[in-house]
Structure formats: structure tokens, C-alpha cells
N, CA and C of each residue as an Amber inpcrd file, in Angstrom:
protein
   645
 -13.1780000 -79.9400000 -69.6210000 -13.9160000 -80.6700000 -69.0440000
 -14.7600000 -81.9250000 -69.3770000 -14.5130000 -83.0670000 -69.4130000
 -15.8510000 -84.2560000 -69.9640000 -16.5600000 -84.3240000 -69.6480000
 -17.9810000 -84.8380000 -69.5540000 -18.8300000 -85.0010000 -68.4940000
 -19.4160000 -86.4040000 -68.9780000 -19.7940000 -87.1830000 -67.8410000
 -20.1900000 -88.8240000 -68.7840000 -20.6580000 -89.4170000 -68.0860000
 -22.2970000 -89.4060000 -68.2940000 -23.7470000 -89.4350000 -68.1030000
 -23.2810000 -90.6850000 -67.7030000 -23.4900000 -91.5930000 -66.3240000
 -23.3020000 -92.8270000 -66.1040000 -24.5630000 -93.5560000 -65.4060000
 -25.4090000 -92.8780000 -65.7160000 -27.0960000 -93.0500000 -65.3110000
 -27.6590000 -93.9780000 -66.6580000 -28.4690000 -95.0960000 -66.0870000
 -29.2400000 -96.1640000 -66.8870000 -30.5850000 -95.2260000 -67.1690000
 -30.9490000 -95.0410000 -68.3030000 -32.2440000 -94.6000000 -68.5430000
 -33.4500000 -95.4150000 -67.9320000 -34.4320000 -94.4630000 -67.6380000
 -35.4980000 -95.9200000 -66.7720000 -36.1750000 -95.6420000 -68.4510000
 -37.0200000 -97.2530000 -68.5920000 -37.8490000 -97.4600000 -69.7570000
 -38.4510000 -98.6820000 -69.0860000 -39.6920000 -98.8260000 -69.8580000
 -40.6700000 -99.6550000 -70.1300000 -40.0270000-101.0710000 -70.5550000
 -39.6520000-100.6330000 -71.4690000 -38.8050000-101.7600000 -72.7000000
 -37.2770000-102.0730000 -72.2350000 -36.3890000-101.3490000 -72.1540000
 -35.5200000-101.7590000 -72.2090000 -34.6050000-101.1740000 -71.1060000
 -35.3760000-101.3930000 -69.4450000 -34.5350000-101.4270000 -68.4720000
 -35.1700000-102.8550000 -67.8540000 -34.0020000-103.4220000 -67.1730000
 -34.1690000-104.8360000 -66.7860000 -34.4310000-104.5400000 -65.1340000
 -34.9140000-105.3540000 -64.4480000 -35.9990000-105.2560000 -63.0390000
 -34.8530000-106.3780000 -62.7630000 -34.3510000-106.0330000 -61.2240000
 -33.9620000-107.2340000 -60.2580000 -35.3340000-107.8520000 -60.2080000
 -35.1520000-109.4440000 -60.2190000 -35.9760000-110.4010000 -60.0580000
 -36.8560000-109.7670000 -58.6590000 -37.7060000-110.4080000 -58.6300000
 -39.0940000-109.4940000 -57.3420000 -39.9630000-107.9760000 -57.6440000
 -38.7030000-107.4970000 -57.4530000 -38.5860000-106.0180000 -57.3690000
 -39.7760000-105.6000000 -58.2730000 -40.5220000-104.3460000 -58.1410000
 -41.7020000-103.6100000 -58.6720000 -41.1030000-103.5800000 -59.6820000
 -42.1990000-103.9470000 -61.4350000 -41.7080000-103.5950000 -62.5220000
 -41.9760000-102.2780000 -62.7740000 -41.8850000-101.6470000 -63.8720000
 -41.1840000-100.3960000 -63.9310000 -42.7420000-100.2370000 -64.9320000
 -43.9410000 -99.3790000 -64.7860000 -44.9030000 -98.3610000 -65.1490000
 -44.7160000 -97.3210000 -65.7350000 -44.7040000 -96.9370000 -66.7640000
 -44.7130000 -95.2220000 -66.7330000 -46.1210000 -94.4980000 -67.8370000
 -46.8220000 -94.2990000 -67.1940000 -48.5370000 -93.9510000 -68.4360000
 -48.6910000 -92.4990000 -68.0770000 -49.5410000 -91.9030000 -68.7080000
 -49.9750000 -91.0630000 -68.6400000 -51.5000000 -90.6060000 -68.0280000
 -50.7940000 -89.4560000 -66.9740000 -52.2470000 -89.1350000 -66.4150000
 -53.2900000 -88.4100000 -66.5870000 -52.0110000 -87.0800000 -67.6920000
 -53.1940000 -86.0690000 -67.9540000 -52.3420000 -85.6670000 -69.2480000
 -52.6070000 -85.4380000 -70.7170000 -52.3920000 -85.1820000 -71.7110000
 -52.7900000 -84.5390000 -72.4950000 -52.0250000 -83.7500000 -73.5950000
 -52.5080000 -82.2940000 -74.1290000 -52.9560000 -82.6950000 -75.2290000
 -52.6150000 -83.7000000 -75.3980000 -53.4110000 -84.5440000 -76.7610000
 -54.8320000 -84.7530000 -76.6320000 -55.3300000 -84.9290000 -75.4090000
 -56.7850000 -85.2970000 -74.6920000 -57.4550000 -84.3600000 -74.9840000
 -56.5530000 -83.0550000 -74.8930000 -57.8170000 -82.1360000 -74.0960000
 -56.9010000 -81.5400000 -73.1550000 -56.1860000 -81.8680000 -71.8650000
 -55.5790000 -81.7500000 -71.1340000 -55.1240000 -80.5010000 -71.1140000
 -54.7540000 -79.3190000 -69.5390000 -53.9300000 -78.5590000 -69.8430000
 -52.2390000 -78.4000000 -70.4940000 -51.7820000 -79.5520000 -69.5390000
 -50.5270000 -80.3570000 -69.4620000 -50.2580000 -81.6610000 -69.8570000
 -48.9530000 -82.0540000 -70.4470000 -48.8880000 -83.8590000 -70.1290000
 -47.8980000 -83.7440000 -68.6530000 -48.3950000 -85.0340000 -68.2270000
 -48.4520000 -85.1350000 -66.5170000 -48.1860000 -86.6360000 -66.8850000
 -46.9140000 -87.2660000 -66.1920000 -46.4740000 -88.8190000 -66.3650000
 -47.2060000 -89.3560000 -64.7880000 -47.3610000 -90.4380000 -65.1880000
 -47.4080000 -91.3690000 -63.9270000 -46.8810000 -92.3930000 -63.6320000
 -45.5550000 -92.5890000 -62.3140000 -44.4600000 -92.9270000 -62.9980000
 -44.8470000 -94.6080000 -61.6550000 -44.3860000 -95.4810000 -61.7900000
 -44.3660000 -96.1870000 -60.8820000 -43.1640000 -97.4450000 -61.1880000
 -42.4760000 -97.1440000 -59.8230000 -41.2250000 -98.3410000 -60.4430000
 -40.7380000 -98.2770000 -58.3620000 -39.8760000 -99.2230000 -58.6190000
 -39.1000000 -99.7420000 -57.3690000 -37.8700000 -98.3680000 -57.1580000
 -37.5360000 -98.4670000 -55.6080000 -36.7420000 -97.4530000 -55.1240000
 -35.4790000 -97.9820000 -55.6880000 -34.8990000 -99.5430000 -56.0800000
 -33.9780000-100.0040000 -56.9540000 -33.7960000 -99.8990000 -58.1900000
 -34.0470000 -99.4910000 -58.7810000 -34.7170000 -99.1540000 -60.3200000
 -33.2700000 -98.5040000 -61.3010000 -32.6630000 -99.0190000 -62.0850000
 -31.9730000 -98.3970000 -62.6870000 -30.5430000 -97.8070000 -62.0040000
 -29.7530000 -96.6570000 -61.8610000 -28.8820000 -96.6350000 -61.4460000
 -29.8700000 -95.7600000 -59.7910000 -29.3040000 -96.2060000 -59.3380000
 -29.7290000 -95.8450000 -57.4500000 -29.0640000 -96.6650000 -56.3590000
 -29.1050000 -95.6770000 -55.5550000 -28.1780000 -95.6410000 -54.2630000
 -28.7530000 -96.7730000 -53.4720000 -28.0400000 -97.4630000 -52.5080000
 -28.6770000 -98.4160000 -51.2800000 -28.4160000 -97.0600000 -50.1650000
 -29.0110000 -97.3660000 -49.4790000 -28.7630000 -96.7190000 -47.7950000
 -28.5160000 -98.0720000 -46.7750000 -28.0270000 -98.5000000 -46.0290000
 -27.7220000 -98.9100000 -44.8840000 -29.3550000 -99.6560000 -44.0860000
 -30.3650000 -98.9340000 -44.2540000 -31.7350000 -98.8370000 -44.4600000
 -32.0070000-100.2020000 -45.1020000 -31.3180000-100.5810000 -45.9120000
 -31.6550000-101.1120000 -47.4190000 -32.0690000-102.9660000 -46.6770000
 -30.6060000-103.1480000 -45.6940000 -30.6880000-104.5100000 -45.4080000
 -30.7170000-104.5680000 -43.4050000 -30.4520000-103.6900000 -42.7940000
 -30.3280000-102.9580000 -41.3520000 -31.1940000-102.7300000 -41.0000000
 -32.4810000-103.1810000 -40.2090000 -33.4270000-102.6380000 -39.3600000
 -33.3960000-101.2830000 -38.4540000 -33.3980000-100.2200000 -38.9650000
 -33.9120000 -99.0300000 -37.8650000 -32.1920000 -98.1010000 -38.4090000
 -31.8390000 -98.8480000 -39.3520000 -30.3440000 -97.8520000 -39.5750000
 -30.4970000 -96.7410000 -40.9580000 -29.6000000 -96.2000000 -40.4670000
 -29.4690000 -94.5570000 -41.4420000 -30.5030000 -94.9650000 -42.9990000
 -31.1220000 -94.0100000 -43.3040000 -32.3600000 -94.1860000 -44.8800000
 -31.3770000 -93.7980000 -45.5210000 -32.2570000 -93.2630000 -46.9710000
 -31.1550000 -92.4940000 -47.8480000 -31.5700000 -90.9040000 -47.5610000
 -32.3800000 -90.5070000 -46.6520000 -32.3340000 -89.0190000 -46.9380000
 -31.2620000 -88.4240000 -45.7760000 -30.8220000 -89.4270000 -45.3680000
 -29.7240000 -88.8560000 -44.4140000 -28.1450000 -89.6800000 -44.8800000
 -28.4640000 -90.2040000 -45.7020000 -27.5350000 -90.5280000 -46.7480000
 -26.3490000 -88.6900000 -46.6580000 -25.0520000 -89.0180000 -46.0640000
 -24.0270000 -87.6260000 -46.4480000 -24.3340000 -87.3160000 -47.7440000
 -24.3280000 -85.8360000 -48.0720000 -23.7820000 -85.6080000 -49.3060000
 -22.3840000 -85.1670000 -49.7330000 -21.4610000 -85.0940000 -48.5400000
 -20.0270000 -84.7000000 -48.4470000 -19.4350000 -86.4950000 -49.0510000
 -20.3890000 -87.6480000 -49.1040000 -19.7340000 -88.9130000 -49.4190000
 -20.3450000 -88.8770000 -51.2350000 -21.6810000 -88.5590000 -51.2540000
 -22.3000000 -88.4790000 -52.9400000 -21.3710000 -87.7400000 -53.7670000
 -20.4520000 -86.9200000 -53.0060000 -20.4200000 -85.7180000 -54.1500000
 -18.3140000 -85.5620000 -54.0610000 -17.4180000 -85.7330000 -55.0580000
 -16.4230000 -85.8300000 -54.7620000 -15.4830000 -86.4750000 -55.6580000
 -14.5590000 -86.6460000 -55.8740000 -13.1760000 -87.1350000 -55.8440000
 -13.5790000 -89.1250000 -56.3120000 -13.4060000 -89.6530000 -57.1770000
 -14.0070000 -90.8800000 -57.3210000 -12.8690000 -92.0270000 -58.0030000
 -12.2570000 -92.7750000 -58.0670000 -11.7150000 -94.0160000 -58.7880000
 -12.3900000 -94.6040000 -59.6070000 -12.6160000 -94.7490000 -60.7830000
 -13.1110000 -96.2620000 -61.6450000 -12.0410000 -97.1220000 -61.7150000
 -12.2520000 -97.8740000 -61.5750000 -10.8590000 -99.0260000 -61.4830000
 -11.6650000-100.4010000 -62.3400000 -11.0310000-100.3560000 -63.7030000
 -11.2540000-101.7890000 -64.4840000 -11.5920000-102.9380000 -64.2540000
 -12.0930000-104.0150000 -64.0200000 -12.2100000-105.1680000 -63.7850000
 -11.6130000-106.2960000 -65.4220000 -11.0340000-107.1050000 -65.6370000
 -11.0840000-108.0210000 -66.8230000 -12.1570000-108.1700000 -67.1610000
 -12.1900000-108.0250000 -68.0910000 -14.1380000-108.4670000 -68.9180000
 -14.1130000-110.0350000 -68.5730000 -12.8140000-111.2250000 -68.0940000
 -13.1520000-112.0920000 -67.8980000 -13.0410000-112.7210000 -66.0630000
 -13.8570000-111.7100000 -65.4110000 -13.5070000-111.5430000 -63.8950000
 -15.7500000-111.6480000 -63.8430000 -16.0490000-113.2040000 -63.3120000
 -17.2290000-113.0290000 -62.8260000 -17.2090000-112.7620000 -61.8110000
 -16.2620000-112.7130000 -60.3350000 -16.5310000-112.3490000 -58.8290000
 -15.2110000-111.1590000 -58.7800000 -15.5570000-109.8400000 -58.1150000
 -14.4580000-108.8210000 -58.0180000 -14.0570000-109.4240000 -56.9390000
 -12.7120000-109.3130000 -56.9900000 -12.2390000-110.3970000 -54.9620000
 -11.1400000-109.7050000 -54.6840000 -10.9160000-109.5850000 -53.7060000
 -10.0410000-108.3440000 -52.9060000  -8.6260000-108.1540000 -53.8390000
  -8.0250000-108.8040000 -54.3690000  -7.1520000-108.6160000 -55.4070000
  -7.3790000-107.5460000 -55.7960000  -8.2720000-107.6060000 -56.6760000
  -9.2800000-106.4180000 -58.2840000  -9.1860000-104.8930000 -56.8000000
  -9.4170000-104.9500000 -55.5310000  -9.0420000-103.7800000 -54.9730000
  -8.3020000-103.7920000 -53.9900000  -6.8940000-103.8900000 -54.3810000
  -5.6910000-103.5210000 -53.4380000  -5.5580000-102.2070000 -52.9240000
  -4.9000000-102.1490000 -52.1110000  -4.3120000-100.7730000 -51.6920000
  -3.5060000-100.7350000 -52.7800000  -2.7180000-101.2070000 -53.4260000
  -1.8340000-101.1850000 -55.2750000  -3.5500000-100.3900000 -55.5810000
  -4.2620000-100.8680000 -56.0600000  -5.3590000-100.2970000 -56.9140000
  -5.5690000 -99.0970000 -56.9100000  -5.9580000 -98.8130000 -55.5330000
  -6.9590000 -98.2660000 -54.9380000  -6.4750000 -96.6350000 -55.2140000
  -4.7390000 -96.9530000 -54.1190000  -3.9670000 -96.0850000 -54.0920000
  -4.7360000 -94.7730000 -53.1040000  -5.0850000 -95.4560000 -52.2210000
  -6.3510000 -94.0590000 -50.5020000  -7.6150000 -93.8600000 -51.4690000
  -8.0040000 -94.0140000 -52.5460000  -8.9880000 -93.4610000 -52.7580000
 -10.1910000 -94.0450000 -51.7810000 -11.5670000 -93.4130000 -51.7180000
 -12.0680000 -93.0060000 -50.6600000 -13.6400000 -93.0410000 -51.5560000
 -14.3860000 -93.9610000 -52.8680000 -14.8690000 -93.5450000 -53.8110000
 -14.2450000 -94.0820000 -54.3260000 -15.1990000 -95.3990000 -54.6690000
 -14.3230000 -96.7170000 -56.1590000 -15.5890000 -97.4720000 -56.6200000
 -15.3170000 -96.3200000 -58.1640000 -16.6920000 -97.1040000 -59.1540000
 -15.9930000 -98.5280000 -59.6230000 -16.5160000 -99.7270000 -59.5510000
 -16.0670000-100.9170000 -59.8960000 -16.6580000-100.6150000 -62.0310000
 -15.8480000-100.9900000 -63.0880000 -16.2470000-101.1740000 -64.2220000
 -16.1040000-103.2730000 -64.8160000 -16.5630000-103.1450000 -64.8630000
 -16.7170000-104.8390000 -64.6220000 -17.3100000-105.2480000 -66.4740000
 -17.9090000-106.2670000 -67.1290000 -18.2020000-106.9120000 -68.1920000
 -19.7900000-106.3380000 -67.8260000 -19.8960000-106.0250000 -66.9010000
 -21.4110000-106.1340000 -66.7790000 -21.7460000-104.7950000 -67.9980000
 -20.6870000-103.1220000 -67.7040000 -21.5290000-102.1650000 -68.7110000
 -21.9620000-102.3930000 -69.7720000 -21.2050000-103.5430000 -70.0190000
 -21.7780000-104.1210000 -71.9440000 -22.8790000-104.6030000 -72.3020000
 -23.6660000-105.3900000 -71.1270000 -25.0030000-105.7070000 -70.6340000
 -26.3980000-103.5190000 -70.9430000 -25.5490000-103.1620000 -71.1100000
 -27.0260000-101.9250000 -70.7660000 -26.5390000-101.4460000 -72.3030000
 -26.1410000-102.1210000 -73.3190000 -26.3310000-101.8460000 -74.5360000
 -27.4360000-102.3900000 -75.0170000 -27.5780000-103.7810000 -74.3370000
 -28.5180000-104.4390000 -75.1530000 -29.9600000-103.7550000 -75.4630000
 -30.6760000-104.3490000 -76.4350000 -31.9580000-103.7380000 -76.6620000
 -33.6940000-103.7940000 -76.0290000 -32.9570000-105.5840000 -75.0340000
 -34.6070000-105.6360000 -74.4980000 -34.2060000-105.5610000 -72.7500000
 -34.9720000-106.0260000 -72.1490000 -35.0240000-105.3420000 -70.6270000
 -35.1800000-106.6250000 -70.1120000 -34.6840000-107.8100000 -70.8100000
 -34.2630000-109.3080000 -69.7050000 -32.9560000-108.9040000 -68.5450000
 -33.5230000-108.8810000 -67.9770000 -32.4590000-109.3110000 -66.2960000
 -31.3120000-110.3240000 -67.1320000 -29.6690000-109.9010000 -66.3210000
 -29.0920000-111.0790000 -66.9480000 -28.5290000-111.6640000 -65.3910000
 -28.7280000-112.9430000 -65.2560000 -28.3760000-113.6070000 -63.8300000
 -26.8300000-113.7200000 -63.6980000 -25.8110000-113.5880000 -65.0360000
 -24.5400000-113.6820000 -65.1920000 -23.6080000-113.0400000 -64.5350000
 -24.6520000-111.5080000 -63.9860000 -23.5220000-110.4960000 -63.5680000
 -22.5360000-110.7610000 -63.0900000 -21.6880000-109.9880000 -63.4580000
 -20.3310000-109.6720000 -62.1600000 -20.5310000-109.1720000 -60.9940000
 -20.2910000-109.6420000 -59.8330000 -20.6000000-109.1470000 -58.5970000
 -19.1780000-108.6470000 -57.4730000 -19.3730000-108.5620000 -56.3610000
 -18.2030000-108.4370000 -55.3850000 -18.5320000-109.4410000 -54.2000000
 -17.5620000-110.0580000 -54.3370000 -17.3690000-110.8680000 -53.0380000
 -17.0190000-110.1430000 -51.4830000 -17.9720000-111.5220000 -50.8620000
 -17.7380000-110.3590000 -49.5060000 -16.3930000-110.1640000 -49.0670000
 -14.9420000-110.9050000 -49.3500000 -14.1220000-110.4840000 -48.9470000
 -13.2580000-109.4250000 -49.7520000 -13.8620000-108.8760000 -50.8560000
 -13.2940000-107.9560000 -51.8760000 -14.2730000-106.4680000 -50.5670000
 -15.5970000-107.0580000 -50.1920000 -16.1090000-106.0270000 -49.4430000
 -15.3660000-105.5530000 -48.1110000 -14.6480000-106.0920000 -47.7070000
 -14.4890000-106.4930000 -46.4310000 -12.8310000-105.5930000 -46.3240000
 -12.2760000-105.7920000 -47.4260000 -11.1130000-105.2170000 -47.9470000
 -11.2010000-104.0270000 -48.0290000 -12.1820000-103.5860000 -48.9230000
 -12.8710000-102.1850000 -49.0640000 -12.9260000-101.0020000 -47.6650000
 -13.4930000-101.8920000 -46.9080000 -14.4120000-101.6290000 -45.7020000
 -12.6880000-101.2120000 -45.3630000 -11.7460000-102.0580000 -45.0290000
 -10.6400000-101.6930000 -44.2970000 -10.2460000-100.8500000 -44.9270000
 -10.4580000-100.3910000 -46.1660000  -9.0090000 -99.5250000 -46.4810000
 -10.1310000 -97.9450000 -46.6020000 -10.9500000 -98.0990000 -45.8070000
 -11.2660000 -96.6910000 -45.5140000 -12.0710000 -96.6290000 -46.6630000
 -13.2870000 -96.7720000 -47.4410000 -13.2840000 -96.6750000 -48.8620000
 -14.7750000 -95.9250000 -47.7190000 -15.6760000 -95.3630000 -48.4950000
 -17.2120000 -94.8910000 -48.0310000 -18.0730000 -95.0500000 -49.0140000
 -17.7670000 -95.0870000 -50.6930000 -18.8320000 -95.2530000 -51.4620000
 -18.2160000 -96.6300000 -52.4450000 -18.9320000 -97.4060000 -52.4260000
 -18.6850000 -98.1880000 -53.5380000 -20.1960000 -98.0600000 -54.8920000
 -19.2110000 -98.2970000 -56.2810000 -20.4680000 -98.8380000 -57.1340000
 -20.1460000 -99.3730000 -57.7680000 -21.4430000-100.3560000 -58.5230000
 -20.7230000-100.9030000 -59.5940000 -21.5570000-101.0340000 -60.7890000
 -21.4780000-101.5530000 -61.9740000 -22.6790000-101.2630000 -63.1690000
 -23.4840000-102.7820000 -63.4240000 -24.1510000-103.5480000 -62.5330000
 -25.2470000-104.1370000 -62.5590000 -26.3810000-103.3980000 -60.8250000
 -27.0950000-104.4110000 -61.2540000 -28.2940000-104.2650000 -60.0580000
 -28.0300000-104.5660000 -58.2500000 -27.0860000-105.6430000 -58.3100000
 -26.5300000-105.8920000 -57.2070000 -25.1110000-106.2520000 -57.1770000
 -24.6940000-105.7720000 -55.5920000 -23.2240000-106.1220000 -55.6960000
 -22.9250000-107.0550000 -55.1530000 -24.4550000-107.7760000 -54.6980000
 -24.2450000-109.2690000 -54.7270000 -24.2690000-110.3180000 -55.5620000
 -23.7610000-111.1210000 -55.5250000 -23.9530000-112.5300000 -56.4520000
 -25.8010000-112.8920000 -56.4980000 -25.6960000-112.9700000 -57.5940000
 -27.3390000-113.0210000 -58.2830000 -27.7320000-114.4570000 -56.9380000
 -28.6960000-114.8650000 -56.6640000 -29.4820000-115.8320000 -55.8320000
 -28.0760000-116.2450000 -54.6220000 -27.7950000-115.1180000 -54.0420000
 -27.4820000-115.0270000 -52.3560000 -28.2450000-115.2310000 -51.9500000
 -27.8670000-116.3070000 -50.7140000 -28.6400000-116.2620000 -49.4260000
 -28.8570000-115.3760000 -48.6160000 -27.5690000-115.3110000 -48.4140000
 -27.2430000-113.8890000 -47.3530000 -27.1150000-112.3810000 -47.5050000
 -26.9800000-112.3850000 -48.7010000 -26.5380000-110.8590000 -49.6650000
 -25.8060000-110.5860000 -48.4630000 -24.4760000-111.1160000 -48.1290000
 -23.1580000-110.7030000 -47.0710000 -22.3080000-109.5230000 -47.9010000
 -22.1410000-109.3710000 -48.7850000 -21.5700000-108.1550000 -49.2860000
 -22.2810000-107.3860000 -49.2470000 -23.7930000-107.0710000 -49.2590000
 -24.2310000-105.7680000 -49.0120000 -24.3220000-105.3370000 -47.7590000
 -24.2940000-106.5970000 -46.9610000 -24.4330000-106.2020000 -44.8740000
 -22.9290000-106.3610000 -44.9080000 -21.8930000-106.5340000 -45.7420000
 -20.5820000-106.0080000 -44.6500000 -20.4880000-104.4950000 -44.9520000
 -20.7270000-104.1820000 -46.3500000 -20.7410000-102.8170000 -46.4900000
 -21.7300000-101.8770000 -46.2020000 -23.0780000-102.1610000 -46.0040000
 -24.2260000-101.2300000 -45.2650000 -24.0080000-100.7830000 -44.1290000
 -23.1150000-102.4840000 -43.0340000 -23.0400000-102.5900000 -42.0840000
 -21.6870000-101.5210000 -41.5370000 -20.9710000-100.9820000 -42.5340000
 -20.0800000-100.0590000 -41.9890000 -20.1970000 -98.7490000 -42.5610000
 -21.2520000 -98.4040000 -42.9890000 -22.1160000 -97.3880000 -43.4330000
 -21.4950000 -97.0230000 -44.7280000 -20.9770000 -97.7000000 -45.3860000
 -20.2650000 -97.1770000 -46.5870000 -21.6200000 -97.3960000 -48.0850000
 -21.4120000 -96.1680000 -48.6200000 -22.8110000 -96.3500000 -49.7310000
 -22.3270000 -96.7080000 -50.8140000 -23.9200000 -97.6850000 -51.1320000
 -23.5300000 -98.3390000 -52.7690000 -24.8140000 -97.4010000 -53.6230000
 -24.0280000 -97.7010000 -54.4330000 -24.5140000 -97.4550000 -55.8900000
 -24.4340000 -98.7780000 -56.6670000 -25.6990000 -98.6750000 -57.6660000
 -26.2800000 -99.7380000 -58.2080000 -26.4170000 -99.2260000 -60.0030000
 -26.3000000 -99.9320000 -60.3820000 -26.7690000 -99.9030000 -61.7650000
 -26.2540000 -98.5110000 -62.6460000 -24.8720000 -98.5570000 -62.5300000
 -24.0460000 -97.6150000 -63.2320000 -23.7680000 -97.9070000 -64.9370000
 -23.9960000 -96.9360000 -65.5980000 -23.4420000 -97.8810000 -67.0070000
 -21.7800000 -96.6930000 -67.0160000 -20.9060000 -97.2890000 -66.6380000
 -19.4890000 -97.5300000 -67.1730000 -18.6560000 -97.5470000 -68.7430000
 -19.0640000 -97.8820000 -69.5140000 -19.3840000 -98.3100000 -70.6690000
 -17.9080000 -97.0220000 -71.4460000 -18.4940000 -95.9810000 -71.3500000
 -17.9500000 -95.4700000 -71.9490000 -16.7490000 -94.6370000 -71.1110000
 -16.4160000 -94.9260000 -70.0990000 -15.5660000 -94.4210000 -68.9860000
 -13.9900000 -94.7920000 -68.9060000 -13.1970000 -94.6560000 -69.0080000
 -12.0430000 -95.3320000 -68.9120000 -11.9100000 -95.2880000 -68.0730000
 -10.7940000 -96.0120000 -67.1960000 -10.3260000 -96.1770000 -65.9080000
  -9.2540000 -94.8410000 -65.5330000  -9.7110000 -94.5200000 -64.1110000
  -9.2510000 -93.2290000 -63.8690000  -9.6060000 -92.6210000 -62.5130000
  -8.9490000 -91.1630000 -62.0200000 -10.0350000 -90.4570000 -61.6050000
 -10.7120000 -89.6920000 -62.0510000 -11.5170000 -88.7530000 -61.1000000
 -12.6820000 -88.0430000 -61.7130000 -13.5880000 -87.6820000 -60.5790000
 -14.5260000 -86.5200000 -60.6930000 -15.4790000 -86.0980000 -59.7490000
 -17.0560000 -86.8250000 -59.7910000 -17.0600000 -87.5480000 -58.6880000
 -18.7340000 -88.0300000 -58.6960000 -19.8780000 -86.8220000 -58.0230000
 -20.8680000 -87.0780000 -58.6540000 -21.9200000 -86.0870000 -58.4000000
 -22.9940000 -87.2690000 -58.5940000 -23.4930000 -87.8370000 -57.3250000
 -24.4390000 -88.6330000 -57.5120000 -26.1700000 -87.8820000 -56.4280000
 -26.8100000 -87.7190000 -56.9590000 -27.6050000 -87.1360000 -55.8900000
 -29.1700000 -87.8260000 -56.5290000 -29.3220000 -88.9830000 -55.2700000
 -30.5430000 -89.8410000 -54.6660000 -31.7130000 -88.8380000 -54.9660000
 -32.9520000 -89.3270000 -54.7850000 -33.9470000 -88.7830000 -54.9450000
 -34.4410000 -88.8200000 -53.4620000 -35.0970000 -87.5090000 -53.3230000
 -35.2290000 -87.3150000 -51.2200000 -36.3010000 -87.4070000 -50.8520000
 -36.4520000 -89.1770000 -50.9260000 -37.4670000 -89.9530000 -50.8540000
 -37.2650000 -90.1970000 -49.3900000 -38.3060000 -89.0070000 -48.6550000
 -38.9280000 -89.0450000 -47.1470000 -39.7920000 -90.3590000 -46.5340000
 -41.0600000 -90.8360000 -47.2720000 -41.4140000 -91.5550000 -46.3910000
 -41.2130000 -92.9920000 -46.9210000 -41.7020000 -94.4290000 -46.3240000
 -41.2960000 -95.6200000 -46.5230000 -39.5470000 -96.1960000 -45.6910000
 -39.5760000 -96.7130000 -45.5550000 -38.3940000 -97.0900000 -45.0660000
 -36.6850000 -96.8160000 -45.0010000 -37.1280000 -95.8310000 -46.4720000
 -35.7320000 -94.8800000 -47.1740000 -34.5520000 -96.2140000 -47.2590000
 -35.1860000 -97.3390000 -48.0220000 -34.1870000 -98.0760000 -47.8320000
 -33.2590000 -98.1370000 -49.2690000 -33.4110000 -96.6120000 -50.0040000
 -32.5840000 -95.9740000 -51.2370000 -33.6600000 -95.5870000 -52.1250000
 -33.1920000 -95.2030000 -53.4030000 -33.4050000 -94.1070000 -54.2720000
 -33.1120000 -94.1180000 -55.4710000 -33.7410000 -93.8720000 -56.8070000
 -32.8480000 -93.5210000 -57.8490000 -31.9560000 -92.0300000 -57.8340000
 -30.9330000 -92.6760000 -58.7110000 -30.4110000 -91.2610000 -58.7040000
 -29.1640000 -91.0010000 -59.9860000 -29.8220000 -90.2530000 -60.3410000
 -28.8050000 -89.8140000 -61.3930000 -27.6120000 -89.1290000 -61.4340000
 -26.6930000 -89.8110000 -61.7380000 -25.2020000 -89.7780000 -61.9110000
 -24.2400000 -89.5020000 -62.8070000 -23.3000000 -88.4760000 -62.4390000
 -23.0220000 -87.9970000 -63.5860000 -20.9620000 -88.3870000 -62.7780000
 -20.3050000 -88.2720000 -64.0000000 -18.6620000 -87.9150000 -63.5650000
 -17.7230000 -87.2990000 -64.2250000 -17.1260000 -86.2170000 -63.7810000
 -16.7250000 -84.8970000 -64.8700000 -14.6420000 -85.1070000 -64.3810000
 -14.7430000 -85.0400000 -65.4930000 -12.7890000 -85.7910000 -65.4590000
 -12.0730000 -83.9560000 -65.2880000 -10.8210000 -84.4870000 -65.0670000
 -10.7570000 -83.4620000 -64.6360000  -9.3170000 -82.7330000 -65.2880000
  -9.7360000 -83.2930000 -66.2810000  -8.8600000 -82.1340000 -67.2400000
  -9.5570000 -81.3910000 -68.2210000
């Protein structure tokens, strides 16, 4: 059995942040080197930093929060679908019934995964995204979880975030910020555990996410 850690590390120097989201700050609240009894870090960053889940409450007022996301959706068999590197917009043809073959958890490996190898925290506005038509196709096929390998399922600069609304409006869990660079296309066991944040609007949470091969 092989384990793939598909989480993006949270770093002040190498992790890009979606424009407008809180920047990453990691400071020392106490330090042994300063004479304190223990090292304690102080963390400050947005709920949609690095690898994270979106709950319906992210775009739909009064909808389910991250605390209410069903664990049975976040754990189980998932299909990694590799999208050609020249594709900028994942459309319905890339997530057709022939491609998914009944999968209910779909992780899209695109050209985005190569972005995580860059050594700076510069945000890439040219990331590959999911079109609303593809989102509607995923919903129609009964998909309950969709993952992508950058920080949004919508095109950068989207005016209405329709892809988010289509998926979240149908209670489809979204994972954003995956790093699938080392993962071949195929079926895996997904384990995605977002932080159990009980306060605030419950719009999302960072999530350590791994895939395990079946062989």
C-alpha cells in the first residue's frame, strides 16, 4: 500500500493565498530559546488556506457548515482524473460518464499541480478551473465530492462564482488546493479531515488530505 500526501504545506514564504484572503502569519507565542517552558506557535490564516474544504455555507447563507460535513463523504473511494496539460477549463467532456464510471468522489489532476513546485508564494491567476457546465454534469452523475489542485474551482475573476454555487447548492463537498503531482490517474482511498471549526460562519477549513492506493 502506498500513501500519497496530497496536502499543500502552509508556509509564510511558499504558500500562495487567494487575493483578498488573509495572509499567512506564523509567529512564536513562546519559545524555549527565550526561556519559556515550551515552544508554542501562533497561527493566523484564512479558512481557505492551502488544502481545504468548502462547505455550502461558503456561498449559501444558512447552509451546512464545515462542522456538518458528512464524514462518509470525506472518506472512501475516490477517482483521480488526469486532465490534459493544455486544458485551461475543465468542461463536461472531461468529466463524462465514461470517464467517471460511477465514481462519487472525483479529484481533478490538472496542470495546476505543477504550480506547487514553484518556490515562491506568488498567486497564479492562470490556473485551470471547472466550468459551470462541468459542475452541472458532476451533480447530474451523483458526485458528492469534487477536488481540484489549486485554490478555487471557479475561474479567477469570476463575477458570480457559478461553479461554487452549482456544487455547493447540491451539497457537493469541495476540496481545493490539492497537490496531485505525484499521483497517477486511477482509484484510491481518500481520507480528508478538515479542522472541526465550531465558531464563525463555518464556510470552510484547512484539511490534511491523503490518498492510499488499493494495491
